[in-house]
N, C-alpha and C positions, 0 to 999 in steps of 0.2 A: 461399603461399597469399593468395587475396584479400581484401582488408579491407571491412568494412562497418560503417555506422554506423545507429543505430536512428533511424527517422523520429520528427519531431517531433508525438507523438501526447499527448493527457491521458487521464490514469486516474484514478479517485477511488480512496481509500485511508483507512484508518485505522490508529493504531497501538494496538495491545493492549497492555493493563496487565496481563492474568494468560495463562495457557496457553489455548489454545481448539483445536480440532479443526477444520479447515476441509474442506468436502466440495469436491473440485477435479475437474476431468475427468481425473485421473490416479488419484483415490482419495483417501481420507482423508489428509490431511497436518496435522502439529502444527505451531503457530505459538506460539513462547514470547513471555514478557512482555518488550516492547520490538521485537517484530518487525512488520511492517507486513501489513496483508490488503488485497490490491489486487484491484480491480474492472476487469479488462480490457476491450479495444475490443470485444470479442463477447461482454460480461457474464459471461464466465467469472471465477472467485474464485479466488486463489492468495495463500500466505503470502509474505513475502519479510524475508531478513534486514534488521536498520538499516542495518549498513553498505554492503551491496550496494545498497538503497535509496537511500540518501543519493548514492553514485557515479553511481545511474542516471537519477533523477528530481529536479526542483529544483520548488517550489512555485509556483503560479501564481494569479493572481485568478480570480474567476468567468468573464471573458472568455478565460483563457488568455494574458494578455498580460505583466502586470507578475508577477516573479519576488518572491516574498516571502520572510522568513527560516524556516527549518524550527526546531522546537523541537532544543534539545540533547538529547545522550543521556539525560543524567540527569533532564529534563523528563518530566512524568507528564501535563499537563493537554494535552488538544487545543486546537486553535487554530481560529481562524475559518476557515482556508484549507483545514483538513481536512474534506472533504465526507464526511459520514457516508452509508453507504448500508445498507440492511436486511441484516443478518445473519440467516438464516434460522437456526431454533430449532435444526434438525439439525446446522447448522455448529458449533455451541457444545457441547462434552462438559463 
């Protein structure tokens, strides 16, 4: 099978601290506390489990250059590198 690598793109993401329902292109999907909600390159929003997020993404500065340190799995505070984006009221149940 051919191998592929993800292109180096920058996405916006926030880590949720309570369960939410996210309206995705595939319908409503639940995100649990500790999951990430990602805004993709086409503006689509989708949840991602923390372990997959950390294996796939690394934090960057506002210019997308310098990698910063992500919060550990037990940290609940959002850090300055997490760029909040508006979550539609309909996306949270």
